[in-house]
N, C-alpha and C positions, 0 to 999 in steps of 0.2 A: 504494500500500500504506500502510495506517495502522499505525504501530508504537506499542505501549504499553509504556513502561518499567516493569518490575515488580521491580526489585531495586536494589542498590547498585552501585557501580563496581567491586566485587571480582568478577572473573570466576567464581570458584568457586561463588558462589551468587546470581548475577544472571541475568536472562533477558529475552527479548523475547516479546511476544505481539501478534499482528496479525491483520487480516482484509482481504481484497481490497476495494478501494474500490468497484469495480463487479462485483458477483456476478451472473453470468448465471443466468437461471432454470433450475433443473433440469428436464429434459424426460424423458418416458416415452412410448414408442411400443409399443403392444401389438396383437397379432393372434392369432386362434385359429380353428381349423377343428374343428368338433364334429359327430360322428355319433351319433345316438340310435336305439335299436331296442327296441320293445316285444316281449318274448318271450312273456309272458302278460298277462292283464289287470292283474296286480299286480307283475310282475317285468320290469325294464327294464335295458338295458345302454347304456353311453355311453363313447365314446373321443374324446379331444381332443388336438390338437397346439397348444401354447401357446408364443408367442414374445413376449418383452419386451426392449426395448432402452432402457437408461437412459443419459442423457448429462448432462454438467455436474453431476456429483454432488459433494457437499461432502466434502472430505478435508483432513487436516492435513499440510501439506507441510514445516513447519518454517521457521524464519527465518534460520538460520545454517548453511547447507549449503555444502559445497565444490562447485565446478562443474567439477572435473577429477578424474581418477583418479591418486592419488599413491601412491608406494611405501610399504610398511609402515614405520612408525616416523617418517614425515615429520611435522613440526609443521605443522598446518593454520592457524596464526595468524600466519604470517610477514608482515611489512610492509616497505615500502621506507623510505628515509631520511626521507620526509615523513610517515610513519605510515599510508600508504595500503596496503591489503592487496595482496599480490602476486597475479598472475593465477591464478584458480582457487581461491584460499584463501577462508576464511570471510570474509564481507563485514563482520561486526561482531566483530573479534577481541577486543574488550574485554568481550564478554559471553559467557555460557555458552550453554545451550540455549534453548529457547523454542518457541512454537507459532505457526503461521500457517495460517489456514483459507482455502481457495480452492475454487471449483467446477471441479475439473479431472479428476474421476474419471468412469469409464464402466463399464457392466455389460451383460451379455447373458444371457438365460435361454432355454433350449430345453427343452421338457418334453412327455412323453407322459403324459397323465392319463386314467386309466380308472376306471370304477366299475360295479358291479352293485348294484342296489337292489331290495329286496323290501319293498313296502308291506305294512302289516298285513293278514294274511290267514290264516285258520285258526290264529290264535294266534301266528303267527310274523312277525317283521320283522327285517331285517338290511341292513347296508350294507357292501360290500366295495370298497375303493379301492386302487389301485396307481399310483404315480408313478415314472417313470424320467426323470430330468432332469439338466441340467448348467447351472451358473451360473458365468460367468466375469466377473471384475471386476479393476480396479486401484484401487478406492476404499476397500477395507476395510469394516468394520462399526463405525460410530461408537458404537452403543448397546450391543452385546453382546460386542464383542471377538472373539477367536478365536485360532487357533494359527498364523496365516500370517505374523505379524510385520509390520514396516513396509517402506517402500521402501528399496532399497539405494542408489540414486543419483538422488534426486528432482530435483536441479538440474544434473546433468551433461547437456550438450547431446547429443542423439541417444539418450539413455536415458530419464531421467525416469520418471514413473509407468508409462508403457507397458512399460517394461523388466520390470515385475513383474506384467504381465497374466497371470492364471492363475485357478485355481479360487477362488471367493469363500469368505470365512470361513464363510458360512452354507450353502454347498453341501452337499446331502445327495443322493447319487445315486439311491438307491432307498428308497421309503417304502411300507409296506403297513399298512393299517388294516382291521380287521374288528370290527364292533360289531353288536349286535342284542339281541333279547329274545324269549322264548318263554313262552307260558302253557301249562302242562301240561293236557292234555285230560281231566282227571278232576274229578268233583264236579258240583254243581248247575249246570244249564244248559250242561254240557260234553258232549263226544262219548261219554265213558265214565263209568259210575257216576253217571248223571244222576238223582240222588236226594239227599234230605237225610239227616239222621241221622248216625250215627257215621262212615260212609264219607266223607261230605262234610266232616265236621269234621277228619278226619285227612288225607285225600288231596286234598281240593278247595282251590282258591284259590291254588295254588303257581305261581310264575313265576320266571324267572331272566334276568339280563342280563349282558352281557360287553362289554369293550372290549379288543381286542388291538392292540398297536403293535409293528411290527418295522421298523426303519430302519437304514440304514448310518451310518457315522461321518462326521465333518467332516474337512476336509483339515488337514494339518499341514505347515508349511514349516520345514525343519530348517536352522538357522543353522550356519555353520562354527564348529567348536570353537576354531580359531585364526584371528584376523583376518588378512586377506590384504593389505589396503590401509589407508590413513589417510583417515578421513572418509567412507568408503562401506562398505556392508555386504557380506555374502557368504552364499550358500546352499551347502549341501553338494551333492555330486554323487551320483547313483545309479549303482551299479556294474552293468553289463550282465551278465546271466547269474546274478546272485546274488539269491536270494529273501530278502525281508525277514523272512519267517516271522512274519507278523503274527498275533496272537492272544494271549489271556490265558493265561499259563503261570506257575505258581507255582515259584519258584526260591529256593534258599538261597545267598546270597553272603556272603563274609567281612565286607564293609562293613556288613552288617546283623546281625552277630553270628551268622550261620548260620540266622537265622529266615527261613522261606519268605515271600516277598512276590510279588504279581502283577506280571508284566512284560508289555508289549505288543510291543516290538521284541525279536526273539530271534536276530538275526544281524547283528553289527556289521560284518561284511565286505560288507554290501549298500550301505554308504555310504563315501564318500571326500570329499576337499575339494581345491580348487585350492591350489597352493603360494603362499607369501607372495611378493608382488611386490617386487623390489628395484630399485635405480636403473637397472640394465641389463637387467632382465627377471625372470622368475620364478626364485626361489631353490630349486633342486632339493633335495629332502630336508628342506624346512622348511615344515610338519612332516613327519615320516617317512612315506613312502609316498604323498605328495601328488601331484597331477597338475599338471604345469607348463603354465600357460595365460597368454596375453598379453592386455593391454588389458581390455575388459569381461569376458573369459573368466575373469579372476581373481576376479570377483564371483560365480562359479557360473552355472549355466545357468538361464534363466528357467523357473520351474516345475519345474526338475529335482529340487529337494529336496522337492517336495510328495509326501505320502503320506497314508494314511488313519488316522484314529483309531478307537477302539472304537465300535460301534453302540449302539443303544438298543432294548431288548426288554422289554416289560411286558404283563402281563395283569391286568386288574381284573375282579372278579366280584361279583355281588350276587344274593341270594336273597330273594324276597318271598313272604309268605303273607297273603292277604286273608281276614279273618274277619268275616262278616256277623253283627251282633248283632240288629238289627231293621230296620224300614224306614227309620229315621232315623239309626241309628248303625252304624258298622263299625270294625273295628280292623285294623291291619296290622303284621305282624312283618317287620322288615328286617334282613338280615345282609349287610354290605358288606365286601369284602376287596380292598384295594388292593395290587397286586403280589403276588397270591396265591401265585405260584411262588417268591417270595422271591429274585428274580434281581437281583444287583447290576449297576448300570450305571455305568461309569467315564467320566470325562472323558478327553480326550486328554492325553498327557504334555505338560506345559508349557502347558496350556490358558490362553488369554488373554495369552500371551506367546510370543515366538519361542522355539522349542525347539531348542537345540543338541544334536547327537547324543549326547554323553556323558550329559547330563541326561535326555534322552528315553529313553535305554537304562536308566535307573534305574527302580525300582519305581513303579507308578502309585499315587498317593495321593489325588487329588481324585475324588470320586464325584458323579454327577448326582443319584442317589437313594440313600438309605441304607435298608436293610431295617429298621433300628431305628426309622425315622421313618414308615414306611408303616402307616397305621392299619388296625385290624380293628374294625369297628363292628357292634353288634347293637342295633337301635333299635326298641322297641315304640311304636306310635302308635295313637291313637284318632281317628277322623274322624266327624263328624256332619253332617247336613244338615236343613234345615227348609223347610217349604212354607207359603205363605200361603193361608189358606182363603178 
């Protein structure tokens, strides 16, 4: 391991950064089975099973982790008389946090991918796709972040990254897309009103296009409101028989001055957490109502705190009219409406950071798209063409 010193000797604001000396090459193994069927000369259907396995993926493990589970409140920087860290304590007690990159992550993807495609025929073309999939990983998402948080015990023997194997940050269970275009069959060279004049000028040349997206939310891993150990993390527990009551609901609470705000989690009783771990075992009633669990159980169940964030729904629509001026020039009127239904799309509570349940139960504030930013455009254009004699 190469360690780069990035601060002074004051622990409060010093840190270590490092990267593994020999990084194994990341590997990806993929397989798919695809069936295609031609329904008509222009309409086809396809269904595929897709499998992808990723190994030795880069992830940040940290440089100053404990290698044992210690009771809550224990100092993790204890050393012996010679200044050597005690067994399981932080290996560099004189430094604060830091980063260490190593290729230790893995992932798996299983997906059913289907589509129906209509090639252009009789003025119509469309593409319908539906994906039902599941992505599991312990590597996180280096580029985009997410709401799963980090590893709870990356350096504890027997736990490590595999202890947090679960739904990937970017996992979206169901995705439905429907896009296409249609030329109305009216006007010159069309099925109806195939003539020039006023009828063609008013009714001819119209077409419209659409893009509809309906997809589920990304996973959220809820951290414990009260830490249960020292130097290791904790996930909340799901309560059997209690519905989370997921869904956007406008509520007025005193903390917001009685103003209605959107909430996603609507049943606090659906979540609990392990009790704090003491020197002789779990401390019953700390915090109130907690579940007494031993050893790694005090860190919460693997994947047990995972739930789903809000989905994404959007419809874009455009309307065109082609206006022929003469053999060389034509004009086109375009009206484009993004998110025409003015539907707000919210990020998960605590997106890009571990969400502890109290904060996740607060109103949703981040938005993926804002209705105020979706443009409505009407663009007249003139096109021309020339030919060489």
